[in-house]
Phi, psi and omega in degrees: 000133178268144178271155178282327186239090185283348179288343178293326178256131184298156177298321178298318180295317177299325181277348181291157180295133177271146178288141179271335181223140173286149175221168176306314184294314178283342169289320175304311180295322178299307183299320181288326177292319181296307181292343168298311178297320179300311183294334180274347186281132184294331183275304186262350178302311180296328175301311179293315185295323180297316181286323191246010179309125182073007181232016178300316181297337177272326187286311185307306180299326176298319179289330172296317178295317186299303182294328173298317178298315179289317189269324179263353181077019185295336177057028180260346184285134175234107183179171181238108184298318181295320182289324183290332184257349177297322180291356183283109182283149174080004179293129181239165178305323182297330175297316176298315177300317180289323178293318177302314184296310179300317177295308183296320178294324181290318180296312184297329180283344186246347184228142175302155185306320186292319180289321184300317184303331186292333178268319191295315182302304181296329178296316177297317184290318176299312178304315179296320176301309183294323180295316182292325181282334181280312192255354180099158187292341179279352184293126179276119174300134182306143184299318180297324177290320174297319182293323176302311179297318177298322181290319183285315185225074182296140176293144179285118176256129179288146174291159180305315181291329176292320181300319180292316184296320185264002182292138184274143176292152179306127176084002177264111186278355179251160183287342175222151178294147178274128184263136180150178180273137176273173177298331184284342181282000000 
């Protein structure tokens, strides 16, 4: 995925070898690099700083565990993403857009495309979930964000012949008929 603003990541970082696979070590590098950018960002930096002042050393390792759980399947993260973000006052859609831009750009600069998608898809889905819970179910997810998700993780659409083959008979709640004897037999 190409970023719109390439000046945010230095040319040296862009030329560096990208990781083909995520690991605990390079996830840690990603998380710390991303939050360095967040803290320096004029829009979202103050939001994070207000919430995490004096607690960055506690927060960053937790984010490493979070992303390791998502991307590596480590299943070590224990927390509630929705609950952690609800008390943040003053969040607006533009904050989510900026967070996504910084995160996706940082990921893209550090990972080969196949590995990067393993971060990007959950990031977009989490952002959408947080936006819907923050702004209500009537909130329209921004079109550019929807398009990014569709580009990264397109929904599988059945072909016409597949759709007919897999169509469920009226009243049949399962994708396939249950085979066996009924009570009437």
